C-alpha distance (Angstrom), angle and dihedral (degrees) to the residues before:
residue distance angle dihedral
X1 . . .
X2 3.79 . .
X3 3.77 120.6 .
X4 3.83 116.9 -107.4
X5 3.73 116.6 -106.5
X6 3.81 116.8 -97.9
X7 3.79 90.4 -117.0
X8 3.80 91.2 59.8
X9 3.79 91.5 44.7
X10 3.79 89.6 52.5
X11 3.81 91.8 50.4
X12 3.81 92.4 49.3
X13 3.81 89.7 49.7
X14 3.81 90.5 48.9
X15 3.81 92.9 50.7
X16 3.77 91.3 47.3
X17 3.79 91.9 51.1
X18 3.81 92.5 48.6
X19 3.82 91.3 51.8
X20 3.79 90.3 50.2
X21 3.80 95.2 47.6
X22 3.80 99.6 40.5
X23 3.79 124.0 86.9
X24 3.80 90.8 -151.9
X25 3.81 142.1 6.6
X26 3.80 127.8 -157.0
X27 3.82 119.3 -156.1
X28 3.80 118.8 -149.6
X29 3.77 138.5 173.1
X30 3.77 111.6 -132.0
X31 3.84 101.1 -177.9
X32 3.80 110.6 151.2
X33 3.78 98.3 15.4
X34 3.78 116.0 133.9
X35 3.77 125.9 -130.2
X36 3.81 88.4 -103.5
X37 3.81 90.9 51.7
X38 3.80 91.4 50.7
X39 3.81 91.1 48.9
X40 3.81 91.0 51.7
X41 3.82 91.3 46.8
X42 3.81 92.5 49.3
X43 3.82 90.5 50.8
X44 3.83 91.8 50.7
X45 3.81 92.1 48.5
X46 3.82 92.0 46.2
X47 3.82 91.4 52.1
X48 3.82 88.9 52.4
X49 3.81 91.9 52.5
X50 3.79 101.7 -94.7
X51 3.77 143.2 106.4
X52 3.80 122.3 -131.0
X53 3.82 111.4 -148.7
X54 3.81 135.0 175.9
X55 3.80 119.5 -151.4
X56 3.76 135.4 163.9
X57 3.78 110.6 -89.6
X58 3.79 92.4 -129.2
X59 3.80 91.7 59.3
X60 3.78 93.1 45.1
X61 3.82 90.2 50.6
X62 3.79 90.3 51.7
X63 3.80 91.9 51.0
X64 3.81 94.6 46.1
X65 3.79 92.5 47.4
X66 3.79 89.8 54.0
X67 3.85 85.3 55.1
X68 3.84 91.4 48.2
X69 3.81 90.9 -115.4
X70 3.78 118.7 145.6
X71 3.81 103.6 -148.0
X72 3.77 100.8 136.3
X73 3.83 92.5 116.9
X74 3.79 93.6 61.7
X75 3.80 93.9 40.7
X76 3.79 94.0 77.6
X77 3.79 122.4 114.8
X78 3.82 124.7 1.0
X79 3.81 101.3 -22.2
X80 3.78 129.7 -174.1
X81 3.76 125.7 -173.3
X82 3.82 127.5 -142.8
X83 3.80 109.1 -155.6
X84 3.81 119.7 -163.0
X85 3.79 105.2 -126.6
X86 3.81 122.1 140.4
X87 3.77 139.4 -49.5
X88 3.81 123.3 -103.2
X89 3.83 89.6 -98.9
X90 3.79 90.6 57.8
X91 3.81 97.2 -106.3
X92 3.83 118.0 131.4
X93 3.79 116.4 -84.0
X94 3.78 122.9 -114.3
X95 3.80 120.2 -128.1
X96 3.79 90.2 -151.8
X97 3.81 93.1 53.2
X98 3.80 91.6 47.6
X99 3.81 91.5 50.2
X100 3.81 90.0 46.5
X101 3.81 91.8 51.0
X102 3.82 92.3 51.6
X103 3.81 93.7 44.4
X104 3.81 91.1 47.8
X105 3.80 90.9 50.7
X106 3.80 91.1 48.3
X107 3.83 91.1 56.3
X108 3.79 90.7 62.5
X109 3.82 94.4 33.1
X110 3.82 109.4 44.9
X111 3.80 90.9 -177.1
X112 3.79 88.5 74.4
X113 3.80 107.8 82.0
X114 3.80 125.7 -169.1
X115 3.81 111.4 -136.7
X116 3.82 106.0 174.5
X117 3.74 139.3 -80.3
X118 3.78 151.4 -155.4
X119 3.80 127.2 -90.4
X120 3.77 112.2 -173.4
X121 3.78 105.5 -50.7
X122 3.81 94.2 -21.5
X123 3.80 126.0 97.6
X124 3.80 113.4 -139.1
X125 3.80 125.6 -153.7
X126 3.82 123.9 -153.7
X127 3.81 92.1 -79.1
X128 3.78 91.3 50.0
X129 3.81 95.1 48.6
X130 3.81 90.8 48.9
X131 3.79 89.8 49.9
X132 3.81 89.4 50.9
X133 3.81 89.7 53.2
X134 3.82 90.2 53.0
X135 3.80 94.4 54.7
X136 3.82 117.8 103.8
X137 3.82 112.8 -101.3
X138 3.80 118.5 -94.6
X139 3.80 94.2 -110.3
X140 3.80 90.5 52.6
X141 3.80 92.1 47.7
X142 3.81 90.5 49.3
X143 3.80 89.9 50.0
X144 3.80 90.8 50.5
X145 3.78 90.6 47.6
X146 3.79 91.5 48.7
X147 3.80 90.0 48.3
X148 3.79 91.3 48.4
X149 3.79 91.1 51.4
X150 3.78 94.3 42.4
X151 3.82 94.6 52.2
X152 3.84 96.1 62.8
X153 3.81 90.6 42.6
X154 3.80 90.5 51.0
X155 3.79 91.4 48.4
X156 3.80 90.0 47.8
X157 3.81 91.3 50.1
X158 3.79 90.0 50.3
X159 3.79 89.5 49.2
X160 3.79 91.4 52.1
X161 3.78 90.1 47.2
X162 3.79 92.9 49.3
X163 3.80 94.9 43.0
X164 3.85 98.1 81.6
X165 3.80 91.2 46.0
X166 3.79 92.8 48.2
X167 3.78 89.6 45.2
X168 3.81 90.0 53.0
X169 3.79 90.5 49.7
X170 3.78 91.2 49.4
X171 3.80 92.3 46.8
X172 3.81 91.6 49.4
X173 3.78 91.1 49.0
X174 3.81 90.3 49.4
X175 3.80 92.4 50.2
X176 3.80 91.6 47.9
X177 3.78 91.1 49.0
X178 3.78 91.5 49.5
X179 3.79 92.8 47.7
X180 3.79 89.9 50.2
X181 3.77 90.1 50.0
X182 3.81 92.8 49.0
X183 3.81 90.5 45.6
X184 3.78 89.8 54.4
X185 3.80 90.7 49.6
X186 3.81 91.2 51.0
X187 3.79 90.5 50.1
X188 3.77 90.9 51.4
X189 3.82 90.7 48.9
X190 3.81 90.4 51.2
X191 3.78 90.9 50.6
X192 3.81 90.9 50.6
X193 3.81 91.3 49.0
X194 3.80 92.4 48.7
X195 3.79 90.7 47.8
X196 3.81 90.5 49.5
X197 3.79 92.4 49.1
X198 3.78 91.7 48.8
X199 3.77 91.1 50.1
X200 3.81 90.5 48.4
X201 3.80 92.1 49.8
X202 3.79 90.8 50.1
X203 3.76 92.3 50.3
X204 3.80 93.0 47.1
X205 3.82 91.5 49.1
X206 3.83 95.2 51.6
X207 3.86 95.5 63.4
X208 3.80 90.5 47.9
X209 3.78 90.5 53.2
X210 3.78 90.7 48.3
X211 3.81 90.5 49.5
X212 3.81 90.5 50.5
X213 3.78 90.0 50.7
X214 3.81 91.3 50.7
X215 3.79 91.9 47.5
X216 3.79 91.0 50.0
X217 3.78 92.3 50.1
X218 3.83 91.5 48.8
X219 3.81 90.9 51.4
X220 3.76 92.0 50.8
X221 3.84 91.9 49.0
X222 3.82 90.6 49.3
X223 3.80 91.4 50.8
X224 3.78 91.3 49.8
X225 3.81 90.2 50.1
X226 3.82 91.1 51.8
X227 3.80 92.0 48.6
X228 3.79 91.3 49.9
X229 3.83 92.2 50.4
X230 3.79 91.9 49.2
X231 3.81 91.2 49.9
X232 3.79 92.5 51.0
X233 3.82 91.1 48.7
X234 3.77 91.4 52.3
X235 3.77 91.8 51.3
X236 3.82 92.3 51.6
X237 3.76 91.4 51.0
X238 3.78 92.0 52.7
X239 3.80 92.1 51.3
X240 3.77 90.6 52.3
C-alpha cells in the first residue's frame, strides 16, 4: 500500500481542523455553477462569517472518518462545504447567517443545491438546514432577549418609583376617611348631648309649672276663705 502524497495529507489535515474549529458546516452541491457564480457565493458566505471551500470527496471522507463522523451520504457528487468561521471584522461567524446566505443565493441560482450540514455535534438533513436558515440571526435573538429582560426590570423600576407616591395617596385617603369617621362620631355625640339637655330642661320645667299651679290654687282658696269670713262677720253685725 503506497503512502498518500503530502498534498493529500495536508488537505485531510486542513479539513479535519476546519471541522474541529467550526460551530457549523453546510454541505452544498455546486454542479453547473460558473466561476463568477462561485465568486459571488464565496463573497456572500464570507460576509456572513463563513468560508466556502471545495475539496475532493475522497479527502473529506477520510477526514470525517478520522473524526468518527458518518457523512458519506452527503458526500456524493460535486460537494462544497461552507464552514462557519468569522466575519471580515474579526467577530465570530453566525451559523444562521451563513445558512441564510446560501439559501438566499440558491433562490436566485437553482444550480446550487443544499444537501445538509452539521450544527455542533448534530447532523442536519435538508429539512434541518432549511430550518436553521429560517431562524432569526443571533444578534436579533440577543436583542429580543435583552428587550424581554429589560421590560420587566423597567416595569419593576417604575413600580418602585410609584410605590412611595401611591403609599402617600393611600395614607392620605386613610387619614381623611378616619377624620370623617371621627367627625361623624363627634356630631352624633353632640346630638345626644343636646337631646339630653333638652329632655332635662323639660323635666325641670314641669315640676315648676306644677308648683305654680298649686300655689295659684292655694291663693284662690285663701281668698275665698277670707271673703267667706268677712261675709259672716257682716251678717252678725246686722243681727246685732
